[in-house]
N, C-alpha and C positions, 0 to 999 in steps of 0.2 A: 699433831707429831711429834715425834720424842726425836731428842737426838739422838745417834750410837755412832760412836766413833769406836773402828777399830785399833788398836794402837798397835804398832810397829815398833817395834824397841831395836837398835842398828847398835849392833854392837855392843856398844857398853862398857867394853874394854875385854870381853871374854867371847871370844867368839863362839868359845864351844856351847854353850847357853844360845848363838845365839838363833838355831833353826827348829827347839822346841817349839809343839804348839799344847798353848794348855786353854781349857775352857773357866769361867769366871762369872759365878752373877747370869750363867745365861749369857758375857758376851767372848766374842773371842780376841786370848791377844794373842796373839803371830809374834814372836820373838825373831828375827830374822831381820837380813842388814838394810828392806829398805826399809829408810824413815820415812812413816806419815809425819812429816816434818806440821809442829807448828808453831804460829810465828811467838818470841817471845821476845820481851820487849819492844811490840808490835804499838799503833795507835791502829784507832777506832776511822776506817775507810770512807765515803758518802756515797751515799743512792748515785748510782751512773757514772764512779769517778771511774773501777778497773768493770767495761761490761763486759769485758769477752770473760769474764770468773767466771766459772759454774763449778756445782755441786754438786758430783754425783749419791745416787742413789744406789742404795742395794735392797733385794727386800721383795715387802710388796710395794707393790704400786704405793698402792692405799696410804704405807707410812713407811716411808723410805728408811734408811741409815742410810745417814751423808757422813763417809770414809772417805771421800779420795778428792782431790779438786781437778781440774781442769779448765782449760784454756778453747773457746769458741777460734779457730783460724776461716773459718768463710761457712755460708748463711746454713750447712748441713754439718759441718761437722769438729771433731773437740776432737784435739791434742791432752793427750795425760801416760802416764807413767806406767808400762810395761803389768809394771805388777801389782795394778790397781783393778786391771782389768779383770781378773778374777781372786776373790778373796774367798777365805771358807765362810765367808756369807752369803756365797755367788757373784754370781759377773755384774753387770755394772747395768738393772733394767734402766731408771730411770733422769733424767740431765735438770737439775731445777737455775734455771736462768731468769736476770734479774730483780735480784734484791741483795741484800747486806747482812740482811738476819737472816738464821733456818728457823727456831723460831718462831718468829712473827715478822712470814717472810711480808717483804713490801706489796702491797693489794693488784700493784699489780704484774706478779711473780708467771712464770709460767715453768711445768712439769712438761719435759717431750723424751717423748720414750725413746730408745736407740736400737737401733734396726739392725746392728753390725758393728763388731769388732776386731780389730784388723792388729793384731800387740807384731810387730816387728819380727822377721826370719829368723834374726839372728840373736831374740829375745834368749832365753832360760833361763827357770825359776832357779836355779841354781849357783849362777853369779853374775853382777852388777850391773855387769854391760848393757848397752843397746839397749834399757832402763825406757821404751820409747814407744805408746799403740797410738792410735787414734780409733772412734767413736762418729759412724755416721748413724745422723738424728730419722729418726722417722719424716719428720718434718722441719722445712727451715723453719728458722728463726723470723720474728719481724722485724725490716729493716733496719728501723733504731735501736737496732743491739748490735753493736759498733762491733764486727773481731780484730783480734791483735791482730798482726802484721810476721813475721819469721826474720829472723836475723838470721843472714844471707855469707856470715863473711867469717873467717875464726877466731878475724883480730874484732877485739875487741876495748875498743877506742876511750867507751867509759870505764872509771874505776869500782863506781859504784850505782849496785845498782838494787830494783825493789823487788822482794817477795811476799803471797800473799798467800788468807786460805783461812782458816775458820778453826785449824788445829789449837791442842795448847801452848799456854801462857806460859808454862815454866814446866820441866818434868818433873812428870807422876802428879802434874796437879791441872785444873779441873777447865774443861771446851769452851773455849769461846762460841759464843750468840753469833757475833759482831764478824765482822770481814774486819780481818786485820793488816794491815801493815808493816812492813819492817824493811830498812835500807841496811844492805849489805858491801859488805869489800870485796872486793874478786885477789884470791890471791889464786897466789902461783903453785906451778906441779911442785917443783924442790920445796914449795912452806907446805905444803898440800900431806904428800904423801910418804912424810912420815905417823902423820896422823893415823894414816890406815896397813900398816904394812903388817907382813901376815896374817894377811886377810882372807879366811877361805876362799870367799866369795870374789876376790880382783887377783887371780894368778898372776896377772902383771903390774898392781897397784895403778894409781891411779894414772888411766890413760885418759893424755890431756885434750886427744883428739874426738874425743865423742862425751868426756868433760871436762865442770865447770867446777873447784872451790870453789864458798865463798863462804864470807862468817861476818861476826862485826870486828869494826876496827879497836885498834890497840885492844883494852881489857874491857870492852864492853859486851856485855850477856847481851848476846839477838842474834837471833837462829829462827829455823825453821823446826818442827818436832811432830809428836804424835797428832793424827789428822791434816798435817798439811801435803802430805801427798800428789804428783800429780801435777798438783799449781806449779803458775807461773813464775821464773825469775826475769825479767824483765827492766827497760827505760822506757820511756816516752821520750819521744821525740815531737815537737809542735803538738799538732791533736791525736795522735798516734801511739799506740803502746808497742816496742816490739819486743818480741819474745829470745830472750837468747837460751834463758832453760826450764828443764822441767824437773822440777822436786822429789829426789832420787830419795836418800838416803845419808846419816853422817852418823856422830857419835849420840851421849846423851842428852837434851836441848841444852844451849844456853851457857857452853861452858865457855869459859872468857880465851877466845884467840884459836877454839877450836872446831874447823867451817863445818860445811856439811858439803854432801856433794849430788851433782846437778847435773842432769842428762844435757850433753849439748849442740843445741836444737836442730845450728848452723850443716852439721855434720849427716842432717838427714836429709833437708830440701828436696835431694833430690828424689828419693825412697816419699817422702810425704808430698810434693808436690804428684808425684803416680798416680796418686789413690784420690784425690780429691780435686786435685786438676785436670784428670783423666780426660785428655782430646775423643771424643764420640767419632767413632768409625761412617 
């Protein structure tokens, strides 16, 4: 099984280039706003530490390309970024669960087919707003795999959140075979917005009601990067992980004091519940 990543370079301070698609060495390089972030400055996770984390596979089911991440939120549903739902490599075919390595997966890993993709009705590819989608699996995951909970209030009491992913470990650097985690500081809108002025895909700037900014503390070069899109930004309380954000986009990875942007999960809880926990008539 080969690990191949779709590289989504976000803005990189030149928005005019950000919507060009090119092909190189058989891999798709999509230059557009959604940053498929990687984890810069991260550390390896332990098997079972983040059971809700999944890898999204595209292309051939027997030889998938893992381009994005996602979070298990119920036995049959994955929460991810809308821009991960359909790429130049096609739509998501399988979801890989229960492993922290991709090249040499844990012996009890599973690949489960995606039965249905549900993109938020207000998402538009030419915009960075409402970057959220659900994937319905063809069957339930085993009961020992524990889903994450949804953070359901706009207030975030914690200043430090954790992002995880299999993305690159520095801008234009190699991808990681290991699932990595990194602690990031939540940035206020006033602190974040100046980095994303005059961006075509952000007509009203950072929308604090539906987006969250997070990055390294002080001069830390910690970030998500190419390969991490759709993955979680979360905190742990007791034995439960709570999803606060979904990795969406950013600038070049790992720049000191330059935050990336995440979809704010709490803004979409009613929409999520209406699909995942829809009452049967």
